[in-house]
C-alpha positions as CSV (number, residue, x, y, z in Angstrom):
1,M,-65.5,-16.7,74.5
2,K,-66.6,-18.0,71.1
3,V,-69.9,-19.8,70.4
4,I,-70.1,-21.8,67.1
5,D,-73.3,-23.1,65.7
6,L,-72.3,-26.2,63.7
7,N,-75.7,-26.7,62.1
8,P,-75.4,-24.1,59.3
9,L,-72.0,-25.6,58.4
10,A,-73.6,-28.7,56.8
11,K,-72.3,-27.7,53.3
12,F,-71.3,-30.5,50.9
13,N,-69.4,-30.6,47.6
14,S,-69.7,-33.5,45.2
15,Q,-66.1,-32.9,43.9
16,R,-64.2,-32.9,47.2
17,P,-64.8,-32.8,51.0
18,H,-66.0,-29.4,52.3
19,R,-63.5,-28.0,54.9
20,E,-64.0,-25.0,57.2
21,L,-61.6,-23.7,59.8
22,L,-63.7,-22.9,62.9
23,F,-61.1,-21.8,65.4
24,D,-57.4,-21.3,65.4
25,S,-55.0,-20.3,68.2
26,P,-51.6,-21.5,69.4
27,N,-53.3,-24.0,71.8
28,L,-56.3,-25.3,69.8
29,R,-57.4,-25.7,66.2
30,M,-60.9,-26.8,65.2
31,L,-62.1,-27.8,61.7
32,N,-65.3,-29.0,60.2
33,F,-65.2,-31.4,57.3
34,N,-68.3,-32.6,55.4
35,F,-68.0,-35.7,53.1
36,E,-70.2,-37.2,50.4
37,P,-70.3,-41.0,50.4
38,G,-67.0,-42.4,49.2
39,Q,-65.0,-39.2,49.9
40,E,-62.2,-39.4,52.4
41,L,-59.5,-37.7,54.4
42,P,-56.5,-39.8,53.3
43,V,-54.4,-41.6,55.8
44,H,-51.7,-39.2,57.0
45,S,-49.6,-38.1,60.0
46,H,-47.8,-35.0,61.2
47,P,-44.4,-34.8,62.8
48,A,-45.6,-32.9,65.9
49,D,-46.2,-33.4,69.6
50,S,-50.0,-32.7,69.4
51,E,-53.2,-34.7,69.9
52,V,-56.0,-35.0,67.4
53,A,-59.7,-35.9,68.0
54,L,-62.0,-36.9,65.1
55,Y,-65.6,-36.6,66.2
56,I,-68.4,-37.9,63.9
57,L,-71.3,-35.3,64.2
58,E,-73.6,-37.0,61.6
59,G,-73.6,-39.9,59.3
60,E,-71.4,-43.0,59.1
61,G,-67.8,-43.6,58.1
62,V,-64.8,-45.7,58.7
63,F,-61.7,-44.6,60.6
64,T,-58.6,-45.6,58.6
65,G,-54.9,-45.6,59.2
66,G,-54.6,-48.3,61.9
67,A,-54.0,-52.1,61.6
68,E,-57.7,-52.4,60.7
69,E,-60.6,-50.1,59.7
70,I,-62.9,-49.1,62.6
71,P,-66.6,-48.3,62.0
72,A,-67.4,-44.7,62.8
73,P,-71.1,-44.0,63.3
74,A,-72.4,-40.6,64.5
75,G,-71.4,-39.9,68.1
76,T,-68.0,-41.8,67.8
77,M,-64.7,-40.1,68.6
78,Q,-61.2,-41.3,67.8
79,I,-58.3,-39.6,69.7
80,M,-54.6,-40.1,69.0
81,P,-51.3,-38.4,68.7
82,V,-51.1,-36.5,65.3
83,S,-47.9,-38.5,64.6
84,Q,-50.0,-41.7,64.4
85,P,-51.4,-42.4,60.9
86,H,-55.1,-41.4,60.8
87,G,-57.8,-40.8,58.2
88,I,-61.5,-41.4,57.5
89,R,-63.7,-42.5,54.7
90,A,-67.4,-41.6,54.4
91,V,-70.0,-44.4,53.9
92,T,-72.9,-42.0,54.0
93,R,-73.0,-38.2,54.0
94,L,-70.7,-37.5,57.0
95,R,-70.0,-34.4,59.1
96,L,-66.7,-34.5,61.0
97,L,-65.3,-32.2,63.7
98,V,-61.5,-32.2,64.0
99,I,-59.9,-30.9,67.2
100,I,-56.1,-30.5,67.3
101,A,-54.3,-29.4,70.5
102,P,-51.8,-27.8,70.6
103,T,-51.9,-26.7,67.0
104,L,-49.5,-27.9,64.4
């Protein structure tokens, strides 16, 4: 069992999004991203048979990569195959939890 306190991970960098690997196994990968306003995770995809969940812990952003941008306030989660284009842009300071299963 592993317990992770996400609160101390609220680290920000004005030059680029802050990224931390929280957990990694063959079945599950979890990452924490923290964005300053305007920073983004560019639209991308992966040629794999996995699923990805993007969960907004704090702040407000916009999910990108689909036919239209989708508002992403705190508490919102987007789930999709990793082969589908996905990304996010921060409107305010934003904390994001990324869950990938199985790992890439």
